[in-house]
N, C-alpha and C positions, 0 to 999 in steps of 0.2 A: 321293553324300553326301560331305561334306568330312570328312576324318579329322583329329582333333585331334592336334597335335604335342605331344610331351611336352617337358618342360623340357630333357631330355637332347638332343632334336633341336635345340632352339634353342641350347643350349650347344655342340653340335657345329658348328652354323652359325657361331657366334662364333669357335670355334677355327680354322676355315678362313679367316677373314679375315686380311689382312696384319697382322703384329704391331703396326704403328703405328696401325692402325684399331681394334684390339680394345678399348683403353681407352675410346675414344669411343663405340663401340657398347654396351659394358657400362654406361656411365653413362647413355646415352639409354634403354636397356632398364630400368634401375633407376627412372628418372624416370617412364616410361610406367606401369610396374607399380605405383608408389607413388601416382600421380595417380588411378588408377581400378583398384582391386584386382580387380574381377570381369571384366576383359577376357580374352577367349580369345586365346591366343598360338599362332600357327601359322607354318609356313614355307610361303609361297605365292608364286608368281611369282618365285622365287629371292630372296625378301625375308623378313625377320622381320615378320610382319603381326599386327595386333591387331584383334579383332572384338567388337562388341556391337551387336546388331540390324543387322548389316552391317559392312562394313569401316570402320575408324576411322582407323588410321595404320599406318605401317611405318617401318623403317629399312633401309638398304642401303648397300653400299660405293659410293663414287664414285672418280673418279681421284685427287682430292686429300684425301679424308676419307670422310665418310659423309653421307647425306641422311636427314633426318627428314621424311617426307612425310605428307600428309593427303589422304585420298580425296575429301573434300568441302572442300578447302582454300580454294576460291574463295568459300565461304560463311562462312568464319571471320573473326572480328574480329581484325585483325592490325595493331595500332597501331604496332608497331616496323617494319612493312613488311619482315619478314624472309622471308616466303614468296615464292618465285620459281617461275615456270613459263614455259617457252618450248618451242616446237615440240610442243605438245600434252602435255608432261609433267604429271604430277600435281604440284600445288603442294607445294613442299618447302623446307626450310631446309638450307643448306649448312653443314656442321660440319667444320672443318679441324683445330681444336685444342680442348683442354678449355676454353680461355678463351672459345670461341664458344658454350658451353653456358650457357643461362640457365634454371636449374631451374624457377623460378616461372613464367616465361613459357611454357616448353614444357608444363608441367603444366596451365596454364590452357588452352592450345590443345587438349590431349588431352581435358580435361573438356568443353570446348565442343563438340568433335567428337562425343563420346559423346552429349551433349545433343541435337545435331542429329539423330542416328540414332534417338533415343527419340521424337522428335516427328514 
């Protein structure tokens, strides 16, 4: 049985990120939570993951920033073609600076991913 992470566990996860990655992760977390309020937030696979009828999305640190990934990313409508995947990786968006964050676009992807899990 999966144990639900508390907000404190996710907060702790964020505190352990490199200082330059923390604002990126905090903003992505805010967008995910505001896009779909009823997502379950967990720490799984060493990532902050979000679930609703299965895994929806995650964020995790990368060498140069963070990744916002979508477990069913290959099925998402991605008109800006920001989702990348190579060597079997889960499709994700590379975020290196706050300027890379597009709140409306990211929220739309989260909502679409939730919709895929509901159907």
